[in-house]
C-alpha positions as CSV (number, residue, x, y, z in Angstrom):
1,X,28.3,3.9,56.3
2,X,31.4,3.3,58.4
3,X,32.0,0.2,56.4
4,X,32.2,2.2,53.1
5,X,34.5,4.8,54.6
6,X,36.8,2.2,56.1
7,X,36.8,0.4,52.7
8,X,37.8,3.6,50.9
9,X,40.7,4.3,53.2
10,X,41.8,0.6,53.1
11,X,41.8,0.7,49.3
12,X,44.0,3.8,49.2
13,X,46.6,2.3,51.5
14,X,46.7,-1.4,50.6
15,X,47.6,-1.6,46.9
16,X,47.6,-5.4,46.7
17,X,44.1,-5.5,47.9
18,X,43.1,-2.9,45.3
19,X,44.6,-5.1,42.5
20,X,42.8,-8.1,43.8
21,X,39.4,-6.4,43.9
22,X,40.1,-5.0,40.4
23,X,40.4,-8.6,39.2
24,X,37.2,-9.6,41.0
25,X,35.3,-6.6,39.6
26,X,36.4,-7.6,36.1
27,X,34.9,-11.1,36.7
28,X,31.7,-9.8,38.2
29,X,31.1,-6.8,35.9
30,X,32.6,-8.2,32.7
31,X,31.9,-5.3,30.3
32,X,32.4,-2.5,32.8
33,X,28.9,-1.1,32.4
34,X,28.1,2.5,33.1
35,X,25.8,2.0,36.1
36,X,24.1,4.9,38.0
37,X,23.6,5.1,41.7
38,X,20.1,3.7,41.7
39,X,21.1,0.7,39.6
40,X,23.9,0.0,42.1
41,X,21.3,0.3,44.9
42,X,19.3,-2.5,43.3
43,X,22.5,-4.6,43.0
44,X,23.1,-4.1,46.7
45,X,19.8,-5.7,47.3
46,X,20.7,-8.8,45.3
47,X,22.8,-11.1,47.5
48,X,24.8,-12.5,44.6
49,X,26.9,-9.4,44.1
50,X,29.5,-8.7,46.8
51,X,29.0,-5.5,48.8
52,X,32.7,-4.5,48.4
53,X,32.8,-5.1,44.7
54,X,30.1,-2.5,44.3
55,X,31.9,-0.2,46.6
56,X,35.0,-0.7,44.5
57,X,33.1,0.2,41.4
58,X,31.8,3.4,43.0
59,X,35.3,4.2,44.2
60,X,36.7,3.9,40.6
61,X,33.8,6.0,39.1
62,X,33.9,8.9,41.6
63,X,36.4,11.7,41.6
64,X,36.9,12.3,45.3
65,X,36.2,11.1,48.8
66,X,33.1,13.3,49.3
67,X,31.4,12.1,46.1
68,X,32.2,8.5,47.1
69,X,30.6,9.0,50.5
70,X,27.5,10.7,49.0
71,X,27.0,7.9,46.5
72,X,27.6,5.2,49.1
73,X,25.1,6.8,51.4
74,X,22.5,6.9,48.6
75,X,23.2,3.3,47.7
76,X,22.7,2.2,51.3
77,X,19.3,3.8,51.8
78,X,17.2,1.2,49.9
79,X,19.2,-1.6,51.4
80,X,18.6,-0.4,54.9
81,X,14.9,0.2,54.3
82,X,14.4,-3.2,52.7
83,X,16.4,-5.2,55.2
84,X,14.9,-3.6,58.3
85,X,11.3,-3.2,57.1
86,X,11.0,-6.6,55.4
87,X,13.6,-8.5,57.5
88,X,10.9,-10.5,59.4
89,X,8.9,-11.0,56.2
90,X,12.0,-12.4,54.4
91,X,12.7,-14.6,57.4
92,X,9.3,-16.2,57.3
93,X,8.9,-16.3,53.5
94,X,8.6,-19.7,51.8
95,X,10.5,-20.8,48.7
96,X,7.9,-19.5,46.3
97,X,7.8,-16.1,48.0
98,X,11.6,-15.9,47.7
99,X,11.4,-16.8,44.0
100,X,8.8,-14.1,43.3
101,X,10.9,-11.5,45.2
102,X,14.1,-12.4,43.3
103,X,12.2,-12.2,40.0
104,X,10.9,-8.8,41.0
105,X,14.4,-7.5,41.8
106,X,15.8,-8.8,38.6
107,X,12.9,-7.2,36.7
108,X,13.5,-3.9,38.5
109,X,17.2,-4.1,37.6
110,X,16.4,-4.7,33.9
111,X,13.8,-1.8,33.9
112,X,16.3,0.5,35.6
113,X,18.8,-0.3,32.9
114,X,16.3,0.4,30.1
115,X,15.3,3.7,31.7
116,X,19.0,4.7,32.0
117,X,19.6,3.8,28.4
118,X,16.6,5.9,27.2
119,X,17.7,8.9,29.3
120,X,21.2,8.7,27.7
121,X,19.9,8.5,24.1
122,X,17.6,11.6,24.5
């Protein structure tokens, strides 16, 4: 949690770093999707998306510091549970197990996106 708060403060006081992360976010999230907190939580579990790019995305979408902290806290809960509970399991997992886990996370991300789209259209 301290990392997210430090990141928020750093982004407010170092404008060149803010611009650099804005360019990186544009490369990673090309179409600037409208992601909710739970989708971002799943992204945090996927090691291919940088932690601070997601924090930057949340910072741009939130209106104030309190909302940023609340959303960052919610986003960190699944990551903390998965990495502490299943850390040993992941460490001892073979290649096939990692492939199955990665497939499951991608499927979860796709389903989460579909559920979000259905909720918006109702």
